VEXMI-957555 format. One line per 5 residues: their letters; for each residue x, z, y of N, C-alpha, C. Coordinates in Angstrom, 3 decimals. Layout:
<rs>
a	X Z Y X Z Y X Z Y | ...
</rs>
This chain:
<rs>
xxxxx	7.493 -17.114 9.938 7.158 -16.616 8.620 5.758 -16.001 8.656 | 4.992 -16.248 7.614 3.652 -15.669 7.527 3.750 -14.164 7.278 | 2.724 -13.445 7.728 2.673 -12.010 7.488 2.249 -11.761 6.043 | 3.014 -10.933 5.375 2.727 -10.563 3.995 2.251 -9.112 3.993 | 1.234 -8.821 3.216 0.690 -7.463 3.132 1.033 -6.875 1.775
xxxxx	1.463 -5.616 1.787 1.871 -4.933 0.562 1.022 -3.680 0.409 | 0.336 -3.569 -0.717 -0.493 -2.410 -1.011 0.304 -1.444 -1.871 | 0.455 -0.218 -1.365 1.116 0.849 -2.113 0.048 1.815 -2.591 | 0.240 2.398 -3.773 -0.719 3.344 -4.309 -0.024 4.557 -4.897 | -0.769 5.656 -4.936 -0.247 6.917 -5.447 -1.303 7.554 -6.334
xxxxx	-0.893 7.983 -7.515 -1.824 8.642 -8.430 -2.039 10.091 -8.007 | -3.146 10.656 -8.457 -3.499 12.039 -8.122 -2.394 12.996 -8.586 | -2.096 13.948 -7.720 -1.108 15.012 -7.978 0.329 14.516 -8.129 | 0.615 13.299 -7.721 1.984 12.783 -7.738 2.623 13.026 -6.367 | 3.936 13.255 -6.312 4.602 13.421 -5.005 4.585 12.106 -4.227
xxxxx	4.608 12.203 -2.903 4.522 11.012 -2.042 5.624 9.994 -2.299 | 6.787 10.446 -2.733 7.895 9.511 -2.949 7.678 8.649 -4.194 | 6.662 8.951 -4.978 6.458 8.250 -6.244 5.386 7.162 -6.159 | 5.133 6.641 -4.969 4.120 5.604 -4.839 4.595 4.290 -5.465 | 3.638 3.491 -5.908 3.916 2.220 -6.563 3.440 1.063 -5.692
xxxxx	4.098 -0.070 -5.825 3.598 -1.293 -5.202 2.502 -1.814 -6.120 | 1.286 -1.912 -5.565 0.131 -2.298 -6.363 -0.154 -3.798 -6.276 | 0.043 -4.364 -5.080 -0.365 -5.752 -4.866 0.329 -6.298 -3.625 | 0.620 -7.574 -3.628 1.228 -8.257 -2.487 0.431 -9.535 -2.237 | 0.087 -9.784 -0.960 -0.716 -10.956 -0.637 -0.493 -11.375 0.814
xxxxx	-0.786 -12.629 1.111 -0.782 -13.104 2.494 -2.158 -12.911 3.128 | -3.146 -12.520 2.329 -4.517 -12.352 2.799 -4.900 -10.870 2.750 | -5.144 -10.279 3.898 -5.474 -8.854 3.990 -6.773 -8.524 3.256 | -7.681 -9.479 3.184 -8.963 -9.247 2.519 -8.804 -8.979 1.023 | -7.737 -9.449 0.425 -7.487 -9.223 -1.003 -7.213 -7.755 -1.327
xxxxx	-6.827 -6.980 -0.332 -6.419 -5.594 -0.570 -7.575 -4.711 -1.046 | -8.767 -4.935 -0.549 -9.915 -4.113 -0.955 -10.204 -4.276 -2.440 | -10.154 -5.494 -2.918 -10.379 -5.747 -4.351 -9.273 -5.091 -5.184 | -8.041 -5.195 -4.720 -6.914 -4.595 -5.437 -7.038 -3.068 -5.460 | -7.524 -2.462 -4.356 -7.717 -1.009 -4.314 -8.735 -0.571 -5.358
xxxxx	-9.828 -1.315 -5.477 -10.869 -0.966 -6.447 -10.328 -1.018 -7.869 | -9.529 -2.021 -8.159 -8.933 -2.111 -9.490 -7.941 -0.971 -9.728 | -7.177 -0.625 -8.713 -6.201 0.466 -8.845 -6.897 1.817 -9.022 | -8.049 2.006 -8.374 -8.795 3.247 -8.541 -9.201 3.443 -9.997 | -9.536 2.374 -10.671 -9.896 2.455 -12.086 -8.712 2.880 -12.949
xxxxx	-7.503 2.664 -12.437 -6.285 3.043 -13.156 -5.781 4.431 -12.746 | -6.561 5.146 -11.892 -6.199 6.517 -11.530 -5.504 6.702 -10.197 | -5.418 5.655 -9.392 -4.784 5.779 -8.079 -5.800 6.287 -7.059 | -5.358 7.215 -6.191 -6.280 7.843 -5.249 -5.826 7.763 -3.793 | -4.582 7.398 -3.537 -4.071 7.266 -2.170 -3.469 5.876 -2.015
xxxxx	-3.751 5.267 -0.860 -3.280 3.907 -0.620 -2.775 3.747 0.803 | -1.873 2.780 0.973 -1.468 2.332 2.302 -1.118 0.864 2.216 | -1.323 0.167 3.308 -0.999 -1.251 3.384 0.086 -1.413 4.444 | 1.163 -2.052 4.050 2.261 -2.323 4.981 2.308 -3.813 5.273 | 2.711 -4.154 6.496 2.901 -5.557 6.890 4.377 -5.882 6.785
xxxxx	4.667 -7.069 6.277 6.039 -7.538 6.231 6.083 -8.901 6.908 | 6.873 -8.989 7.962 6.970 -10.239 8.730 8.367 -10.841 8.670 | 9.179 -10.363 7.740 10.530 -10.888 7.614 11.583 -9.971 8.190 | 11.158 -8.955 8.950 12.097 -7.997 9.533 12.188 -6.765 8.645 | 13.328 -6.122 8.660 13.498 -4.894 7.883 12.546 -3.821 8.413
xxxxx	11.871 -3.078 7.536 10.940 -2.052 7.991 11.666 -0.850 8.589 | 11.006 -0.210 9.562 11.505 1.024 10.154 10.851 2.180 9.399 | 11.574 2.799 8.493 10.993 3.844 7.662 10.737 5.148 8.415 | 11.175 5.247 9.663 10.859 6.406 10.490 9.536 6.259 11.227 | 8.922 5.096 11.112 7.640 4.829 11.769 6.524 5.554 11.017
xxxxx	5.798 6.478 11.684 4.743 7.223 10.990 3.645 6.341 10.414 | 3.436 5.160 10.976 2.421 4.250 10.446 2.748 3.798 9.028 | 4.026 3.783 8.678 4.422 3.361 7.349 4.096 4.405 6.279 | 3.966 5.650 6.680 3.728 6.701 5.681 2.309 7.244 5.751 | 1.462 6.603 6.518 0.060 7.025 6.642 -0.707 6.585 5.409
xxxx	-1.113 7.539 4.573 -1.821 7.226 3.336 -3.321 7.410 3.533 | -4.108 6.495 3.012 -5.568 6.587 3.017 -5.979 7.219 1.695 | -6.620 8.384 1.765 -7.037 9.089 0.558 -8.443 8.658 0.189 | -8.620 8.282 -1.075 -9.924 7.849 -1.571 -10.575 8.984 -2.319
</rs>
């Protein structure tokens, strides 16, 4: 299975549990363009998760690492 990338975003002053799925792609390069568009909509924190067909380990700190813009 191909690796799928999922961009999550969080608006300013929102709790971490309220993040939204912003974009899904098989191409990691698409994420930068999607981040710029999301910033125009008020999103300020982002993270990209990889999905390879296996269930995610939500205890993995890499999954909750947010990039603040």
